[in-house]
LUMKOLVEX-188165 format. One record per residue (C-alpha): residue in one letter; x, y negated, z. Coordinates in steps of 0.001 Angstrom, whole numbers, plus 500000, padded with zeros to 6 digits. Each point is the difference from the previous one (the first is absolute). Layout:
// LUMKOLVEX-188165
A/X/Y/Z
...
This chain:
// LUMKOLVEX-188165
M/048882/146186/552692
K/498089/501734/497188
A/500825/503614/499205
S/499620/499327/496275
E/502623/497239/500174
I/502684/501973/501835
F/499335/503455/498540
G/503098/501375/498284
E/501929/496750/500334
N/503163/501911/500937
V/499681/502708/497341
F/501623/500108/496557
D/496824/501445/498512
I/498448/500092/496524
A/498824/496396/500169
V/503464/498744/501000
M/501646/502148/497319
R/497665/498552/497365
D/500944/496489/501111
K/503748/500502/500489
L/501027/502456/497255
P/500312/499601/496221
K/497055/501571/498208
D/501902/502966/498536
V/501719/500777/503305
Y/496699/499743/501845
K/498319/502424/497582
S/502858/502483/500297
L/500014/499941/503810
V/496195/500224/500276
S/500051/502982/497633
T/502415/501734/502378
I/497853/499158/503023
N/496612/500881/498530
S/500776/502785/497533
G/503124/501598/501383
T/502094/499275/496917
P/503789/500047/500622
L/501466/496709/501191
D/501794/498101/497241
P/503503/499246/501384
S/500191/496793/497965
V/497268/498360/502043
A/501731/500497/503363
S/502193/496883/499880
V/497109/497745/498991
V/497765/501441/502711
A/502779/499711/502594
N/500588/496317/499271
A/496283/499180/500088
M/499538/502015/503181
K/502931/498223/501648
D/498749/496518/499045
W/496542/500813/501325
A/501402/501452/503245
V/502293/497006/500567
E/496983/497708/499606
K/498452/502039/502815
G/503024/499357/502222
A/501848/503269/499330
T/503784/500073/500278
H/500484/503794/499861
F/498700/503063/498196
T/499698/503605/501111
H/499162/503327/498415
W/497210/501163/502316
F/499931/503801/500154
Q/498487/502864/501985
P/502512/502561/501274
M/498990/503253/501670
T/499677/498250/503360
G/496377/499257/499085
I/500509/496239/500270
T/501585/497445/497668
A/503615/498884/499650
E/501683/496913/498574
K/503419/498448/499433
H/500037/496250/499309
D/502291/498214/497520
S/499941/496281/499340
F/499376/498329/496654
V/502942/497728/500761
S/502993/500261/497621
P/502902/497595/499316
D/500023/497904/496845
K/503235/499046/498176
D/500570/497159/502494
G/499550/502257/502999
R/496616/498550/500858
A/496921/502114/500749
M/497535/500965/497306
M/497030/502374/500099
E/500365/503067/497768
F/498194/503295/499562
S/500854/502302/497112
G/498010/502679/498244
K/502498/502554/501272
E/499369/498891/503602
L/496241/500229/499447
V/500071/503467/498481
M/502484/501673/502345
G/501474/499580/503472
E/502403/501945/502184
P/499272/500321/503735
D/502044/502371/502149
A/498228/503388/499983
S/502145/501834/502541
S/497903/499447/503131
F/496551/500820/498642
P/498451/503452/500537
S/501226/502387/497303
G/498961/503433/501219
G/503527/501304/499470
V/499977/499266/496271
R/502910/497562/500399
A/502958/499684/502326
T/500157/496966/502287
F/503071/498641/498237
E/498192/500001/496626
A/498822/496450/500405
R/499057/498781/496544
G/496285/499561/499303
Y/498045/497945/497494
T/496708/498151/499841
A/498121/499344/496767
W/497204/497497/499377
D/496467/501416/499839
P/498236/497528/497669
T/496575/501576/500672
S/499954/498455/503491
Y/500131/496207/500204
A/502965/498161/501504
F/499219/497556/502796
V/501589/497363/502235
K/500158/500436/503756
D/502155/498228/502600
G/502123/498204/497425
T/500784/503157/498022
L/498812/501346/496651
Y/498897/503605/500585
I/500329/502338/497015
P/498152/503336/500429
S/502485/502726/499076
V/500747/503701/499878
F/503017/501480/501808
F/502342/502752/498787
S/503499/501334/500595
Y/503227/499790/498020
S/499422/503543/498733
G/496370/499345/499086
E/498110/501499/502941
V/496810/498161/500878
L/500337/498524/503505
D/496673/498231/500377
K/496235/500462/500169
K/499084/497666/497125
T/501629/501953/497162
P/498091/503272/500585
L/496808/497963/500387
L/500563/498382/496596
K/500764/503423/498493
S/496832/501487/501504
M/497990/497135/498481
N/501633/500698/496635
A/499077/503683/500278
L/496389/499155/500841
N/499831/497493/497149
H/501350/502505/497473
E/497629/502821/500916
A/496930/497792/500452
L/500557/498462/496554
R/500040/503491/498481
I/496555/500616/501488
L/498635/496612/498916
R/501215/500497/496430
L/497919/503181/499852
F/496963/497959/501066
G/500758/497552/497165
H/501224/497121/502161
D/502809/498899/497688
E/499673/496411/501212
V/501489/500932/503388
K/503756/499475/500093
Q/500690/500599/503704
V/498462/501740/503005
F/501231/499088/503449
S/499134/501096/503511
T/498620/497312/502271
V/500145/499722/503772
G/498242/497886/502587
A/501569/500647/503413
E/498126/499064/503184
Q/502684/499118/502557
E/499258/500516/503705
Y/502143/498440/502734
F/500093/498949/503667
L/500765/496550/501408
I/501323/499581/503537
D/501682/497166/501875
K/503686/499796/499142
K/501014/499390/503629
D/498419/503307/500991
Y/501490/501722/496962
L/503534/498962/500937
R/499516/501419/503501
R/499224/503452/498598
K/503158/501901/499013
D/497914/502678/498334
L/498283/497536/497669
V/503253/498231/499167
Y/501971/503196/499305
T/497339/502356/498623
G/496944/497972/498979
R/497680/501921/502333
T/499343/500211/503722
L/501582/503127/501479
F/498232/499350/503308
G/496784/498285/500987
A/497107/500898/502258
K/496575/499664/498444
P/498327/496703/501005
P/496447/499917/501417
K/498744/498808/496610
G/501202/501091/496592
Q/497848/500295/496890
E/497085/501780/501706
M/497600/497084/499609
E/500699/499798/496253
D/499840/496225/500334
H/503248/499141/498252
Y/499154/501506/496596
F/498983/497120/497695
G/499674/497865/503129
A/500573/496266/500187
I/503663/499226/499328
T/501729/498094/502797
T/501425/496576/499257
R/503618/501092/500328
V/499542/502977/497673
S/497912/497946/497563
E/502798/497444/499713
F/502471/502810/499350
M/497746/501424/497282
R/499553/496603/498356
E/503739/499390/499816
L/500595/503553/498756
D/497437/499535/497217
E/501679/496780/498895
E/503462/501588/499926
L/498713/502948/497985
W/498014/497849/497587
K/503140/497982/499249
L/501658/503287/499044
G/497169/500889/497643
I/498477/502647/502263
F/496200/500116/499990
A/499486/500348/503751
K/496245/500534/500008
T/498600/501496/503219
K/500921/499535/503665
H/498251/501271/503107
N/500365/501543/503437
E/500457/503759/499978
V/498720/502587/502501
A/502690/499841/502687
P/500590/496896/502132
A/502747/497810/498479
Q/499676/501864/496672
H/499226/498281/496697
E/499942/500630/496259
L/500906/498203/496777
A/498943/501214/496551
P/501211/498587/496661
L/498430/500427/496569
F/501121/502843/497755
A/503223/499812/497989
S/502104/502444/498010
S/501722/502568/502244
N/503392/498369/499537
L/498776/496480/500707
A/497822/501190/502902
N/503029/501715/501540
D/502163/496877/499724
Q/497215/497812/501352
N/499336/502298/502943
Q/503660/499761/500992
L/499615/496213/499984
I/496741/500240/501965
M/501701/501997/502770
E/502968/497634/500062
M/497797/496908/500104
M/497844/501472/502773
K/503073/500303/502194
R/501363/496568/499035
V/496772/498094/500570
A/499391/501847/503257
D/503469/499077/501229
R/499439/496334/499158
R/496818/500043/502064
G/501430/501689/503071
L/498523/503354/499054
A/501387/503412/499090
C/498497/501983/497129
L/500069/503772/500532
L/499873/502173/496874
H/500672/503333/501695
E/497364/502670/499329
K/499297/500531/503703
P/501363/497180/502164
F/497578/500785/502846
A/498793/503366/501280
G/496295/500511/500590
I/498742/497515/497389
N/499947/499929/496226
G/503243/499802/498094
S/500575/498218/496696
G/499884/501260/496436
K/500385/498580/496533
H/497044/501264/497964
N/501338/500557/496500
N/497135/499328/497562
W/501157/501505/496685
S/498564/499925/496505
M/500972/499940/496300
S/499366/497101/497620
T/500729/499204/496372
D/501529/496847/498580
T/496577/499337/498483
G/498479/499663/503472
V/498298/503390/500336
N/500053/501855/503329
L/500289/503673/499044
L/498512/501069/503338
D/496841/497918/499622
P/497153/502522/499615
G/497547/497491/498588
S/496269/500380/500569
T/499900/503567/498611
P/503205/501796/501010
A/498727/503391/498816
E/499806/498627/496443
N/503358/498241/500204
S/502345/502747/498807
R/503073/497768/500149
F/499349/499180/503643
M/499296/503636/500854
L/503263/501095/498409
F/502147/497473/501880
F/498011/500511/503214
T/500418/503777/500004
A/503665/499601/499057
V/500546/498167/503284
I/498114/502695/501927
K/502133/502724/498412
A/503188/498034/500734
V/499104/499629/503678
N/499120/503679/500280
E/503164/501276/498338
Y/502352/497567/501732
Q/498349/499522/503401
D/503298/500668/501789
L/501730/497242/498020
L/497289/497517/500895
R/500246/500979/503667
L/503771/499655/500164
S/499910/496672/498156
V/498503/498509/503187
A/502118/501977/502470
S/502003/498067/502576
A/500692/500026/503720
G/497627/497062/500448
N/497160/501388/497891
D/500100/503326/501854
H/498529/498183/503014
R/497134/498619/497888
L/498846/502721/497595
G/497144/502050/501369
A/499041/497499/502672
N/496698/498153/499815
E/501352/497236/497804
A/501630/502066/497266
P/499309/503123/497944
P/501417/503347/501131
A/503073/501619/498482
V/497780/502190/497788
V/499641/498356/496580
S/496553/500019/498390
V/498005/497892/497534
Y/496722/498210/500730
V/497877/499359/496885
G/496695/498824/501477
E/496447/501249/499613
E/499262/499113/496381
L/503300/501183/498557
A/499760/503166/502089
E/496676/500682/498251
V/501542/499157/496624
L/502884/502410/500614
K/497578/502697/501160
A/497973/499608/496804
F/503141/500235/497861
E/501185/503061/501913
K/496675/501755/499330
D/500066/498665/496424
E/496668/498300/500578
K/498813/496555/498946
Y/500166/497466/502815
A/496541/498522/500531
G/501374/496711/501231
K/499378/498037/503145
K/497900/496860/500044
R/501577/497127/501858
S/497865/499333/503075
V/499711/496823/502034
I/500431/499260/503682
K/496843/498434/501453
L/500888/497958/503084
G/496419/499163/500973
V/500602/496250/500293
D/497973/497841/497629
T/502732/497413/499500
L/502601/502613/499059
P/500060/501581/496536
D/500018/503742/499351
L/503641/500997/499473
P/501289/502550/497455
K/501278/503130/501723
D/503360/501457/499000
T/499819/503480/498544
T/502252/501344/502732
D/501221/499180/503492
R/503660/499582/500996
N/501910/502623/501992
R/502631/498482/502273
T/501245/503414/501139
S/501021/501169/496530
P/503699/499926/499057
F/499303/499432/496281
A/496572/498470/499444
F/498362/498819/496795
T/498460/496605/500734
G/498129/498942/496889
N/502759/499378/497444
K/503179/500947/501854
F/501456/502520/502411
A/500910/498854/503515
F/503042/501869/501325
R/499435/499293/503690
M/502940/501959/501408
V/502689/497402/499191
G/501627/498499/503103
S/500070/496261/500647
S/503805/499656/499839
F/500385/502063/496813
S/501320/498790/496696
L/497220/500517/497473
A/502535/501452/497583
G/500202/503526/501439
P/496283/500864/500065
N/499384/498409/496602
I/502950/501752/498378
V/498309/503241/501029
I/496468/499013/498938
N/501133/498670/496613
T/502157/503045/499303
I/497534/502722/500987
V/497167/498362/498037
A/502287/499534/496987
D/500944/503678/500163
V/496361/501107/499902
L/499220/497562/497167
R/502940/501546/498119
E/498403/503431/500366
F/496646/498626/498885
A/501508/498249/496967
D/501933/503129/498974
E/496750/501972/499980
L/497747/497393/498431
E/502397/499103/497196
K/499654/503575/498732
A/496199/500066/500197
S/497954/500301/496823
D/496882/498572/501696
F/501165/497221/502324
T/496618/499319/501637
S/499428/503640/500915
A/503599/500389/501124
V/499695/497033/502398
H/496785/501419/501446
D/501502/503459/500477
L/503167/498562/501523
V/498050/497903/502513
V/497843/502981/500995
R/503021/502267/500454
T/501883/497367/501967
I/497105/499565/502412
R/499621/503734/500531
E/503709/500561/500589
N/500575/497026/502313
K/496763/499586/501973
R/501648/501268/503206
I/501658/496583/500458
I/496617/498164/500006
F/498483/499330/503415
N/497387/497349/500777
G/499552/500681/503719
N/501721/499011/503237
N/503721/500618/499621
Y/500498/499655/503775
S/497867/503025/500874
D/501503/503280/501176
E/497633/501772/497614
W/501622/498280/497034
L/503479/501060/501068
E/498796/503596/500133
E/498251/499632/496659
A/503105/498417/498443
K/502050/502961/501166
R/497509/502416/498399
R/500243/497985/496772
G/503774/500375/500019
L/500779/496314/500528
S/503258/499202/501740
N/500263/498320/503391
L/503458/498478/500421
K/499608/498585/503484
N/503210/497981/500298
T/502839/498516/498021
A/502435/502793/500850
E/497629/502494/498349
A/499151/497827/497000
L/503163/498294/498761
P/502127/503065/499123
L/497377/500923/497375
F/500981/496909/498003
A/503103/501851/498819
G/498012/503156/499229
R/499939/501520/496540
Q/496480/498763/499094
S/500923/496435/500915
V/503356/499984/498228
E/498555/501474/496820
L/497172/497448/500014
F/502246/496940/500303
E/502498/501307/497459
R/497258/500971/497545
M/498468/496524/500189
G/503354/498196/499822
V/499526/498273/503345
M/502881/501464/502042
S/502729/502582/499538
E/500428/502926/502349
R/502975/498251/501589
E/497957/496865/500604
V/497134/501995/501536
V/502349/501892/502325
T/501752/496756/500916
R/496722/498338/500943
T/498979/503014/502063
E/503221/499772/502003
I/499592/496245/500494
M/496418/500323/501256
L/500863/502858/502359
E/503019/498099/501340
S/497819/496940/500545
Y/497503/502112/501954
C/502759/501402/502217
K/501596/496604/500579
T/496641/498437/500861
I/499239/502548/502715
A/503588/499864/501285
I/499728/496221/500414
E/496643/500393/501736
G/501451/502640/502341
L/503027/497883/500875
T/497779/496968/500579
M/497695/501990/502255
S/502969/501277/501987
E/501378/496498/500494
M/496640/498596/501023
V/499538/502675/502651
K/503517/499955/501429
R/500739/496278/499917
D/496572/498445/500582
I/497114/502253/500974
Y/501651/502330/502526
P/501709/497120/501864
A/496710/498068/500111
V/498103/502998/501387
N/502762/500626/502517
D/499815/496379/501164
Y/496267/500383/500501
I/500525/503205/501994
I/502417/498124/502259
D/497439/497196/500492
V/497259/502482/500921
C/502336/501831/502371
K/500757/496694/501721
A/496274/499402/500323
I/499584/503426/501608
E/502756/499279/502509
S/498431/496656/500747
K/496603/501595/500578
K/501482/502674/502249
S/501081/497281/502420
V/496381/498967/500473
V/498021/502372/502232
G/496915/501468/498323
T/500915/498948/496463
H/499322/502511/497200
Y/502522/500603/497237
A/498904/503293/498427
V/499167/498209/496739
E/503472/498528/499782
E/501602/503376/500708
E/497918/501633/497254
L/500979/497199/497603
V/503698/500470/500807
R/499731/503736/499394
K/498291/499397/496653
L/502507/497367/498929
S/502957/502114/501143
D/498742/503077/498164
N/499438/498000/496813
A/503370/498277/500246
E/501784/503305/500431
M/498028/501548/497147
M/500653/497149/497545
W/503698/499989/500876
T/500339/503772/499609
K/498094/500113/496743
T/502001/497062/498646
Q/503187/501912/500674
E/498509/502939/498103
L/499180/497604/497146
D/503612/498789/499951
K/501180/503597/499651
L/497561/500672/497161
L/501103/496850/498162
A/503629/501111/500286
E/499074/503509/498874
A/498097/498660/496982
K/503185/498535/498543
S/501621/503437/499822
V/497054/501904/498480
E/501309/502071/497114
G/498367/500480/496620
G/499457/496439/498831
A/497426/497226/500300
A/496975/502321/499704
E/501068/502094/502989
Q/500944/496906/501969
S/496620/498370/499324
A/498247/503158/501192
F/501998/499825/503241
Y/498938/496407/500582
A/496356/500874/499292
E/499897/503160/502114
K/502321/499092/502891
V/500672/496279/500315
L/496532/498540/499366
P/498213/502298/502494
M/502519/499048/502703
M/499473/496324/499229
Q/496258/500499/500390
E/500509/501686/503381
I/502061/497043/501204
R/497406/497557/498738
I/497187/501695/501912
V/501945/499712/503275
V/501041/496388/499414
D/496542/498834/498905
C/498476/501588/503089
T/502585/498249/502162
E/499232/496637/498404
T/496391/500223/501222
I/501120/500130/503672
T/502834/497452/499796
P/499392/496261/500570
K/499960/497925/496839
A/502672/497693/501442
M/502381/502923/500434
W/499379/501763/496669
P/502834/499006/497643
Y/497940/499687/496794
P/496850/498215/498808
S/496981/502295/500274
Y/497719/501142/497201
G/497405/497557/501265
E/502421/497075/499647
L/501191/501130/496569
L/496591/500716/498481
F/498027/497114/501464
G/502711/497343/500265
V/499372/498205/496695
C-alpha cells in the first residue's frame, strides 16, 4: 500500500471540494478557509449535498458534529442521513442547516458553574477551516460548541479567536514593512507526541492504569533506562507493526505522520507530524491520540498517554513547536542567514520574548495538570520556571543590539569527521537545549512543557494571545513613528533590555539556575494548585478581554473547570489506591505472612533447623502491612475531608496538593518496599518489569 495513494482518501479536502463543488461555491468556500472571509450562507446547502454524496460513497450512513468540550477530549453525537420519502421508503438527505448547526445535549459537560444542570440546550456550529472526514461509517464535521445563552463551552472557539487576534496584529506590523501582498498570518504547530505501549492483558490487570492512567504502585525493576539503549533503538516487530498501521490510519485522514522512533524510557515511543495551522494541528492531534489507542487495542496493546505512567523513568510530553507563517509562504520566525540585518525577524522574535517574559505565569498554568505535576522538573521535562533559550548566535545578536553595536556576524563552520569517505558537514549556528521550557530551534519555538495527554488548544490559545498582545503594542507605537526604520531599531533594543531576564541558555535542571531565576524575579509555580488560580487573575482577564479571545466569565469558568478536574483526578487516584491496598495488596501480603509462619512452625519441628530469617521476614511484612493499612485509613479520612473544604475549588485543590498527595506517596513507599520481598506469584498485580519489557 503506497502512502501517496491512500493519503487523505477519507478527507473532504481542497482537492475533493474542487472536484465535487460548483466553481462559484468552491471559490467561496476556499476563500473562507484560506482568507478568513465570512462564510456565505447560500453555499451551505450545496456543500452539504456534495459532502453527503461523497461520504455515502465512502460507506457513511451517519454524520456528527465533532467538537471539543472542556473535558480536553472530543465529543460526538451521530445522526443518520436516512429520511423517509413520500412513499415511506428510505432516502439519504443532508441539509445545509444540518451541516451548519447541530444540537447535542450540553447539560452534562463541565461548565464551571456558568450554567445550571437543568439548562440542557447547547449548539454546535461547523468550522469550515478544518476539513470534514469519514471514519467508522460516519461523516465527521469539525465544530465549535456553545450554549443556548451564547457562552463558549469548548476549546476550539477560543483557539480560533486567538488565531484571529494574532492575524490582525501581525498584519498591522507587516503593512508597516510594506508587505501588502500578505492577506493572512496564522500560527503553525508541529506537536511531537510521546506515548507508552504495554501488553493489554497486563494493562487490564492493573486497576490503577485502568482507572487513572498511571501506576500508583510499582517497585523499580533491576533495569530501567540506565543503559540508554532504548532511545532511537531498533523497534521491535510488534511495535513496528503497530506503528505501520497507525501511519496508514493517519495518512488516510490526511495527517502527515512523519517521524516515529523509540524514546528514552523502555516501552516509550514518539510520533511527530508535519506542521499545520494551530487549529488543524489541534484537531489532528486529537485524532492521533484516538488512533493510537484504537490501533493499540486492535493489536492486543494498551497505549498510555498519561504524563507519568511509571515512577522512576521518563514520562511523556507533547513538544509544541510553534511559529508564525503568512499565506504567501513566509515563516516570520525564520532569521535567514543574517538575522541581525533582518529587522522584520528581530521585531517578531523579540515580541515573542517579551510575551513570554510578561506572561510567564500564563504559559506555566497552560500546562498545569495533576499528571504533568509528576513530570515537570524531572530529567525528561523542563522545570516549572519558564525561560527562553535563544542559542549562541542569537544570544550574541541580542547582546550586540542591547549595546547598540553592530553585530560582526558568525561564519558557518563545518564538522570534520576525519573519515576520508565522509564529507565535511555544515555546522548549525547553535546547539539545542532540551532542558529549556521555551526554546528557539532555528525557525520556531519549542514549548516543551506541554503534557502528552493535553489538548493543544489550551497552550496555543495562550501563546497566540500573548504574542498578539505584544504585537498590538508594537503596532500602536510604530504606526505613530515618523522614521519607521529607526523606530523599529529602537523598539527592538528597548525590548531586549527590558526582557532579557527571561533568556537563559544554560542547564535549566541545575540548582544554580533556580537560585538565579529567583534573583531575576521569575516565578516558580511548582504545582497545579499554585498555578491555576492565576488564570482568573486580573492580568489574565484583561488580556483575554482586550484581545477578544474570552470574556471574564469565560476565563473564570475555565479556571473553575480546570481546578475541579485537578481535584477529581487526585480523588479518583486516592480512592483507587485505597481499594488496591484494602482489597488486593493487604490480603496478599497477609497470605504470604501466614505461609511464612507455617514454614516457621514446620521448621521448629525439626531439631537444629534455623528460622531466624523467616522470623525477620514476618516482622518486616507485618510491620509493612500494618503501616499500609493504617496510612490507607488516614488517606480515606483525608479524601472525605477534602469534599468539605470551604472556600471553593482553589482551596480544595490546595488541600489535595498539600495533604492528600503526600499521604499517597507515603503509602506508595511502603507498598513498593513490600513488593520487593513478596513472591511474584502472590503479588496481585503485574510488576514494572512485566509492564515495561513485556512487548
